[in-house]
C-alpha positions as CSV (number, residue, x, y, z in Angstrom):
1,M,-58.3,-94.7,29.3
2,L,-62.1,-95.2,29.0
3,I,-63.2,-94.0,32.3
4,K,-62.8,-90.5,33.9
5,L,-60.8,-90.1,37.1
6,I,-61.6,-87.6,39.9
7,D,-58.4,-87.4,41.3
8,D,-55.8,-85.2,42.9
9,K,-54.3,-84.0,39.6
10,L,-57.8,-83.1,38.2
11,I,-59.1,-81.2,41.5
12,N,-55.7,-79.4,41.6
13,E,-56.1,-78.2,38.1
14,V,-59.6,-77.1,38.9
15,I,-58.4,-75.3,42.1
16,Q,-55.7,-73.6,40.1
17,S,-58.2,-72.4,37.7
18,A,-60.4,-70.9,40.6
19,Q,-57.5,-69.1,42.1
20,N,-56.8,-67.4,38.9
21,S,-60.4,-66.5,38.0
22,A,-62.1,-63.1,38.8
23,R,-64.9,-64.8,40.0
24,R,-62.8,-67.1,42.4
25,R,-64.4,-70.2,41.3
26,S,-64.2,-72.9,38.6
27,L,-65.9,-75.9,37.3
28,Y,-64.9,-79.0,35.2
29,S,-67.7,-80.8,33.4
30,L,-67.5,-84.7,33.5
31,H,-70.5,-84.8,31.0
32,E,-69.4,-83.9,27.5
33,R,-72.5,-82.3,25.9
34,N,-75.2,-79.7,27.5
35,E,-77.9,-81.7,26.0
36,E,-77.1,-84.5,28.3
37,K,-79.8,-85.6,30.7
38,V,-77.4,-85.6,33.8
39,H,-74.7,-83.0,34.4
40,R,-71.7,-84.1,36.6
41,L,-69.3,-81.3,37.7
42,I,-66.2,-80.8,39.8
43,R,-66.8,-77.3,41.3
44,V,-64.3,-75.2,43.2
45,L,-65.1,-72.1,45.2
46,E,-62.9,-69.8,47.1
47,P,-64.2,-67.9,50.1
48,E,-64.8,-64.5,48.3
49,S,-66.7,-66.2,45.4
50,Y,-70.3,-65.1,45.2
51,V,-72.9,-67.2,43.9
52,Q,-76.2,-65.6,43.5
53,P,-79.1,-67.3,45.1
54,H,-81.2,-69.2,42.6
55,K,-83.5,-72.1,42.1
56,H,-84.1,-74.5,39.2
57,E,-87.9,-74.7,38.9
58,N,-88.7,-74.3,35.4
59,P,-88.0,-76.9,34.1
60,Y,-87.6,-78.4,37.7
61,R,-84.1,-79.8,38.2
62,M,-82.7,-81.2,41.4
63,E,-79.2,-80.3,42.4
64,S,-76.8,-82.4,44.4
65,F,-73.7,-81.6,46.2
66,I,-70.9,-83.8,47.9
67,I,-68.1,-82.1,49.5
68,L,-64.6,-83.2,48.7
69,R,-62.2,-80.8,50.0
70,G,-62.7,-77.9,52.2
71,K,-65.7,-76.4,54.0
72,L,-68.7,-74.7,52.8
73,T,-72.4,-73.8,53.8
74,V,-75.4,-74.3,51.5
75,V,-77.9,-71.6,52.4
76,I,-81.6,-72.1,51.9
77,F,-83.9,-69.0,51.5
78,A,-87.6,-68.5,52.0
79,D,-89.3,-66.6,49.0
80,D,-88.9,-63.2,50.6
81,G,-85.0,-63.6,50.9
82,R,-84.8,-64.6,54.7
83,V,-82.5,-67.5,55.3
84,S,-84.5,-70.4,56.4
85,E,-82.1,-73.2,56.8
86,H,-78.4,-74.0,56.2
87,V,-76.0,-76.9,56.4
88,V,-72.3,-77.0,56.5
89,L,-70.4,-79.6,54.8
90,E,-67.0,-80.3,55.8
91,A,-64.7,-82.9,53.9
92,G,-64.2,-86.0,56.0
93,K,-67.3,-85.4,58.2
94,S,-70.9,-86.1,58.0
95,P,-72.9,-85.0,56.5
96,W,-71.3,-85.6,53.2
97,G,-73.7,-83.8,50.8
98,V,-77.2,-82.4,50.3
99,E,-79.8,-82.7,47.6
100,V,-81.7,-79.5,46.8
101,P,-85.0,-79.6,45.2
102,G,-85.6,-77.3,42.2
103,T,-88.1,-75.2,43.9
104,I,-85.9,-74.0,46.6
105,W,-83.9,-70.7,46.7
106,H,-80.1,-71.6,47.6
107,T,-76.5,-70.7,47.4
108,T,-73.1,-72.0,48.4
109,I,-70.7,-70.1,50.2
110,A,-67.0,-71.4,50.8
111,L,-65.7,-71.2,54.3
112,E,-62.2,-72.5,53.5
113,P,-60.1,-72.0,50.7
114,D,-60.0,-74.4,47.7
115,T,-63.3,-75.8,48.6
116,T,-64.3,-78.6,46.1
117,L,-67.6,-80.2,45.4
118,F,-68.9,-82.8,43.1
119,E,-72.0,-81.7,41.9
120,V,-75.0,-83.5,40.1
121,L,-77.6,-81.5,38.3
122,Q,-80.4,-82.8,36.0
123,G,-79.9,-81.5,32.3
124,P,-80.1,-80.6,29.5
125,W,-78.6,-77.1,30.3
126,D,-80.2,-74.2,28.5
127,P,-78.8,-70.6,29.7
128,K,-82.2,-69.3,29.1
129,T,-84.1,-71.5,31.7
130,H,-81.1,-73.0,33.8
131,K,-81.9,-71.0,36.8
132,K,-84.2,-68.5,38.0
133,L,-82.7,-65.5,40.1
134,P,-84.4,-63.4,43.0
135,Q,-85.0,-59.7,43.1
136,W,-83.8,-59.7,46.7
137,A,-80.2,-60.6,46.2
138,P,-77.3,-58.7,44.4
139,T,-76.3,-60.0,40.9
140,E,-73.0,-61.6,40.2
141,A,-71.8,-58.5,38.4
142,D,-72.3,-56.4,41.6
143,H,-69.0,-57.5,43.3
144,V,-69.5,-55.0,46.4
145,G,-73.1,-56.2,46.9
146,G,-72.1,-59.8,46.5
147,Q,-69.3,-59.6,49.0
148,A,-72.0,-57.5,51.4
149,F,-74.4,-60.3,51.0
150,I,-72.0,-63.2,52.0
151,A,-70.7,-61.2,54.8
152,R,-74.3,-60.7,56.0
153,I,-75.3,-64.1,55.6
154,R,-71.9,-65.5,57.4
155,E,-72.5,-63.0,60.4
156,E,-76.4,-64.0,60.8
157,L,-75.2,-67.9,60.8
158,M,-72.0,-67.1,62.9
159,L,-70.1,-68.7,60.0
160,Y,-66.4,-67.2,61.0
């Protein structure tokens, strides 16, 4: 087949991968090379997955999320780490997605199991410049700190 299908079979495979992952998330790249100018991903997040807040400013890259399954919040932060806004995306309900400018600190927090996104990010991908990480958030290697960070954000935004 010349086209790539985004169907239940593919999404269920990515969900299974996320469930078996220590990071409790997984992605499937629809693009074939890191050098491509547009990256398209199927991303699955489980509620206990911690994605360290980040931004894509140097070089500037916009990032877009469209919800396919489940429910999550996209959290936007001020430069000092305070939550400045958030939006909840839930499959089958508006809003369907968001586009985050490259200069904005953000993270995603899954609010339901098997939360699945279609993500678009400008390429090419270079691990040295892909994203900038803040000093005010735990690293992804800090599992306990990451879980506490998620719990604090959920409490602050009353996301139960």
